N, C-alpha and C positions, 0 to 999 in steps of 0.2 A: 316333651310330653305331647300326646295327641291333643289337639285343640278343640275337638267337638264336645262342647259341654254337655249336650244331651246324652251322648254315648257314655261319657264319664259318669254322669248322674245315674244312668241305668246300670252301669257296671257296679257302682258303689251300692246301689239298692240291692242288687243280687248278692254282693258280698255280705250285706247285713243279715242274710238268711243263714249264714254260718255262725252258729251259736256254741255248740258243744266243743268244736275244735277252733274256736275263734283265735286263740293265741297262736296256734300253729299256722293258721291261715294268714293272720296279720304279719307274721314273720316271713312267710312265703311271698306275700304281696309286696312287702318292703323290698325283698330281694329282687323280685321281678321288675318293680318300678324303678329301682335305683341302680341295678347292676346288669340289666339286660335290655333288649330292644322291645320288650313286651308291649309298651304303649305306642310304639311307632312302626313295628314290623307289619309288612303286608301279609295277607292270608295266603298268597301264592305269588309266583312270578309271572304267570300268564293266564290263570283261570279266574276264579272269583276274587274280587277285592285285591287286586294287585296295586294297592295304593297305600300311602302312609296311614297307619292306624287300622288297616284292613283286618288284621288278626283280632284286634280288640272288638271291632264291629261284628265280625263273624262269631266270636266267642260269646258276646252278649246276646246275639240273636239265637244261638243254639241254647244257651241257658234259659232264656225267656220261653222259647218253644218247648223245652223239656218241662218247665214248670206248668205251662198251660196243659200239655198232654197228660202229665201225671195227675193233675187236678181232675181231669175228665175221665181218665182210664184207671188209674191205680193210686189213689190218694195215700195209700199206706207208705209209699216211698217218701222219704223226708225231703223237705225243701233244701236242707243242707247238702244232701247227696247230689241233688240236681244242680245246685249252685257250684259245687266243687267239680263235678264231672263236666258240666256244661261249659263253665268258664275255662277249665284247664285241659280239656281233652286234646287240644292241638298246641299246647304250650311248647311242645318240642320244636315248633316252627321258629322259635327264637334262636335255636342253635344252642350255644353255650355262652356264658358271660364273656369269655375271651375270644369267642369265635361265632359271630352271628351266622345264622343259616342263609339269610338273604342280604345282599349288598346292593345299596342304591347306586345306580349308574344313570347317566344322562337319559337313556331311553327307558328307564324303569328299574326293575330289580333283576338281579342275576343270582343264581345259586352259588353259594360259597364252596368252592372245591377244596378248601383248606380246613375242613372240619372232620371230626371223627364220624364215620358213617354209621347211622342207625336209622331205622324207620321212625317216622314222626311219632307213631303211637308208642313205640318202645321208649323213645327219648322222652316223650311226655310223661309216661309212667315213671321213668327213672327220676326225672326232675321233681315231679310232684311228691313222690314218695320219700324224697330226702327231707321234706318239710312237714307233710301232712300224713298222719296215720290213716291209711285207707282201709275200708272194709274190703272183703273179698269181691263183693259185687262192684264196688267202685273201681277196683283194680281191673276187673274183667271189662267193665264198660270203657275205661280209658284205652286199654290195650286193643280192644276189638271194636272201637267206635266206627270204623269204616265198614262194618258188617261183612256181608258176603261179596262185596264189590271187589275185594282183593283175595287172591289165591291163598295167602298165608292165614287167612281167617277161616278157611273151610273146616278145620277140625272142631270148631265150636258151633257149626251150623246146627240149628234146632236145639241147641243146649245153652242158648244165651239167657242170662237172667233178665228180668223185666227192665232193669236200669240200662242194660246194654241195648235192648231194643229201643228204649226211649231215646238214648243219645244217637243211635244209628239213624233213626228217622229224623230227629231234630237237626242233625248235622246235614243230612241229605237235603232236607227241606230248606234249611237256611242257605246252603250253597246254591240250590236251584233258584231261589228268589234273588240271590245276590248276582248271579250271572245271567239273569233275565229269562231263564227257561220257563218260569211260571210267574204269572202276575195275578195277585189277589187283592181284594178289598179287605185289608187287615181289620179295619173297623168293624166290618160285618162278621168276619170269622173269629176275631179274638176279643170282641167286646165283653166286658165284665157282665156276668149274668146275676 
């Protein structure tokens, strides 16, 4: 298990926002934490958070950013939707229980060539939807969370639902902070008002 108690505490706090589908989410979280690399996987092999637990750090950051944004811009979106989409948008980075996506090597992490090929977004949607009943908006948000940065997402350009726009920005923002492209005073920008 990832050892940073602060990240785990923040992760558990976000999970507590799942109320309506709590039993589905609890079953999914048990699977992730006990049968996959969810708590130890890196967020990437060479970009942001290529460290043990990097995926969890990134996922918590995305979920927290989504919740802040939705409170400011569109409070009608539920905390539960933001928690599910934010935490699990990149869950496909775990690979599969029997075949992790990333393998730890002496020099860091390498991509596992012995896994079934799927985009991370498609794998994320596949894995999450096996456990949690998703709304249409949540499914779109997970599948298209990379926004227009990738060619395969162009068909939904300018037809994204608000939840998709939130996760796209939150994901981009979190990754930019994590790889050092932006530096902000979070206390100033995200203080509770």
